[in-house]
FISE-10915 format. One record per atom (N, C-alpha, C): atom name; z, x, y; residue in three letters; residue number from 1. Coordinates in steps of 0.2 Angstrom, whole numbers, plus 2048, in hexadecimal, padded with zeros to 3 digits. Example, Ala and Ser with C-alpha at 12.3 -4.5 7.8 and 13.67 -1.06 7.14 Angstrom:
<rs>
N/827/842/7E4/ala/1
CA/827/83E/7EA/ala/1
C/827/842/7F0/ala/1
N/823/840/7F5/ser/2
CA/824/844/7FB/ser/2
C/827/840/800/ser/2
</rs>
This chain:
<rs>
N/317/30C/88F/met/1
CA/318/313/891/met/1
C/31F/315/891/met/1
N/321/31B/88E/pro/2
CA/328/31D/88E/pro/2
C/32A/31E/895/pro/2
N/331/31D/896/ile/3
CA/334/31E/89C/ile/3
C/337/325/89C/ile/3
N/336/329/8A1/ala/4
CA/339/330/8A2/ala/4
C/341/32F/8A2/ala/4
N/344/334/89F/ile/5
CA/34B/334/8A0/ile/5
C/34D/339/8A6/ile/5
N/353/338/8A9/ser/6
CA/355/33C/8AF/ser/6
C/357/343/8AC/ser/6
N/357/347/8B1/thr/7
CA/359/34E/8B0/thr/7
C/361/34E/8AE/thr/7
N/364/349/8B2/asp/8
CA/36C/349/8B1/asp/8
C/36D/347/8A9/asp/8
N/369/342/8A7/leu/9
CA/36A/340/8A0/leu/9
C/368/346/89B/leu/9
N/363/349/89C/arg/10
CA/361/34F/898/arg/10
C/367/354/898/arg/10
N/36A/356/89E/ile/11
CA/36F/35A/89E/ile/11
C/375/358/89A/ile/11
N/377/351/89B/arg/12
CA/37D/34F/897/arg/12
C/37B/34F/88F/arg/12
N/375/34E/88D/ile/13
CA/374/34F/886/ile/13
C/375/356/884/ile/13
N/372/35B/887/val/14
CA/373/362/885/val/14
C/37A/364/885/val/14
N/37E/362/88B/glu/15
CA/385/363/88B/glu/15
C/389/360/885/glu/15
N/388/35A/884/ala/16
CA/38B/357/87E/ala/16
C/38A/35A/878/ala/16
N/384/35C/877/arg/17
CA/382/360/870/arg/17
C/386/366/870/arg/17
N/386/36A/875/ala/18
CA/38A/371/876/ala/18
C/391/370/875/ala/18
N/394/36B/878/gln/19
CA/39B/36B/879/gln/19
C/39E/367/873/gln/19
N/39B/362/870/glu/20
CA/39E/35D/86B/glu/20
C/39A/35E/864/glu/20
N/395/362/864/arg/21
CA/391/363/85E/arg/21
C/38F/35C/85B/arg/21
N/38D/357/85F/leu/22
CA/38B/351/85C/leu/22
C/384/352/858/leu/22
N/383/34D/854/thr/23
CA/37C/34D/851/thr/23
C/377/34A/855/thr/23
N/371/34B/854/tyr/24
CA/36C/348/858/tyr/24
C/36C/340/858/tyr/24
N/36E/33D/852/glu/25
CA/36F/336/852/glu/25
C/375/334/856/glu/25
N/37A/338/856/gln/26
CA/380/336/85A/gln/26
C/37F/336/862/gln/26
N/37B/33C/863/leu/27
CA/379/33C/86A/leu/27
C/374/337/86D/leu/27
N/370/335/868/ala/28
CA/36B/32F/86A/ala/28
C/36F/329/86B/ala/28
N/374/327/867/glu/29
CA/378/321/867/glu/29
C/37C/321/86E/glu/29
N/37F/327/86F/arg/30
CA/384/328/875/arg/30
C/380/326/87B/arg/30
N/37A/329/87C/phe/31
CA/376/329/882/phe/31
C/371/324/882/phe/31
N/370/320/87D/gly/32
CA/36B/31A/87D/gly/32
C/364/31D/87D/gly/32
N/362/322/87A/val/33
CA/35C/324/87A/val/33
C/35A/325/872/val/33
N/354/326/871/gly/34
CA/352/327/86A/gly/34
C/353/32E/867/gly/34
N/353/32F/861/arg/35
CA/355/336/85E/arg/35
C/34F/33B/860/arg/35
N/349/338/860/ala/36
CA/344/33D/862/ala/36
C/344/33F/869/ala/36
N/347/33B/86D/thr/37
CA/348/33D/874/thr/37
C/34E/343/874/thr/37
N/353/342/870/val/38
CA/358/347/870/val/38
C/355/34E/86D/val/38
N/351/34D/868/asp/39
CA/34E/353/865/asp/39
C/349/357/86B/asp/39
N/345/353/86E/arg/40
CA/341/356/874/arg/40
C/345/359/879/arg/40
N/34A/356/87B/val/41
CA/34F/359/881/val/41
C/352/35F/87E/val/41
N/355/35F/878/leu/42
CA/358/365/876/leu/42
C/353/36B/874/leu/42
N/34D/369/872/arg/43
CA/348/36E/871/arg/43
C/346/371/877/arg/43
N/345/36D/87C/leu/44
CA/343/370/883/leu/44
C/348/375/886/leu/44
N/34E/373/885/ala/45
CA/354/377/888/ala/45
C/354/37D/884/ala/45
N/353/37D/87D/arg/46
CA/353/383/879/arg/46
C/34D/388/87B/arg/46
N/347/385/87C/glu/47
CA/341/389/87D/glu/47
C/340/38C/884/glu/47
N/343/388/889/thr/48
CA/342/38A/890/thr/48
C/348/38C/893/thr/48
N/34E/38A/891/gly/49
CA/354/38B/894/gly/49
C/355/386/89A/gly/49
N/351/381/89A/ser/50
CA/352/37C/89F/ser/50
C/350/375/89C/ser/50
N/353/370/8A0/val/51
CA/351/369/89D/val/51
C/34C/365/8A2/val/51
N/34A/369/8A7/glu/52
CA/345/366/8AB/glu/52
C/33F/364/8A7/glu/52
N/33C/35F/8A9/pro/53
CA/336/35D/8A5/pro/53
C/330/361/8A6/pro/53
N/32C/362/8A1/arg/54
CA/326/366/8A2/arg/54
C/321/363/8A6/arg/54
N/31D/366/8AA/pro/55
CA/318/363/8AE/pro/55
C/313/35F/8A9/pro/55
N/311/359/8AC/his/56
CA/30D/355/8A8/his/56
C/306/357/8A9/his/56
N/302/357/8A4/gly/57
CA/2FB/359/8A4/gly/57
C/2F6/354/8A4/gly/57
N/2F0/356/8A7/gly/58
CA/2EA/352/8A7/gly/58
C/2EA/34C/8AC/gly/58
N/2E5/34A/8AE/gly/59
CA/2E4/344/8B2/gly/59
C/2E5/346/8B9/gly/59
N/2E3/341/8BE/pro/60
CA/2E3/342/8C5/pro/60
C/2EA/341/8C7/pro/60
N/2EC/345/8CC/cys/61
CA/2F3/345/8CE/cys/61
C/2F4/340/8D5/cys/61
N/2EE/33D/8D7/asp/62
CA/2EF/33A/8DD/asp/62
C/2F0/332/8DD/asp/62
N/2F2/330/8D7/gly/63
CA/2F4/329/8D6/gly/63
C/2EF/325/8D4/gly/63
N/2E9/327/8D4/arg/64
CA/2E3/323/8D2/arg/64
C/2E2/322/8CB/arg/64
N/2E1/31D/8C8/pro/65
CA/2E0/31C/8C1/pro/65
C/2DA/320/8BF/pro/65
N/2DA/323/8B9/ser/66
CA/2D4/327/8B7/ser/66
C/2CF/322/8B5/ser/66
N/2C8/324/8B5/arg/67
CA/2C3/320/8B3/arg/67
C/2C2/321/8AC/arg/67
N/2C1/31B/8A8/ser/68
CA/2C0/31C/8A1/ser/68
C/2B9/31D/8A0/ser/68
N/2B7/320/89B/arg/69
CA/2B0/322/899/arg/69
C/2AE/31D/894/arg/69
N/2A9/319/895/thr/70
CA/2A7/314/891/thr/70
C/2A0/315/88F/thr/70
</rs>
């Protein structure tokens, strides 16, 4: 399962892109994340004006594992 990146890291990615005009590949290398992560963070910032993660959907929120249907 992927690990969520911090809001601080998301902000640093967006700021580096704006200030230094680095490529997605350069940003990924600098911050130790994948290029797809950089793409998602920058798209989220463009579309919503925020880097806060979107709410996750589906499943119970009480910490219990969901029942599999067999």
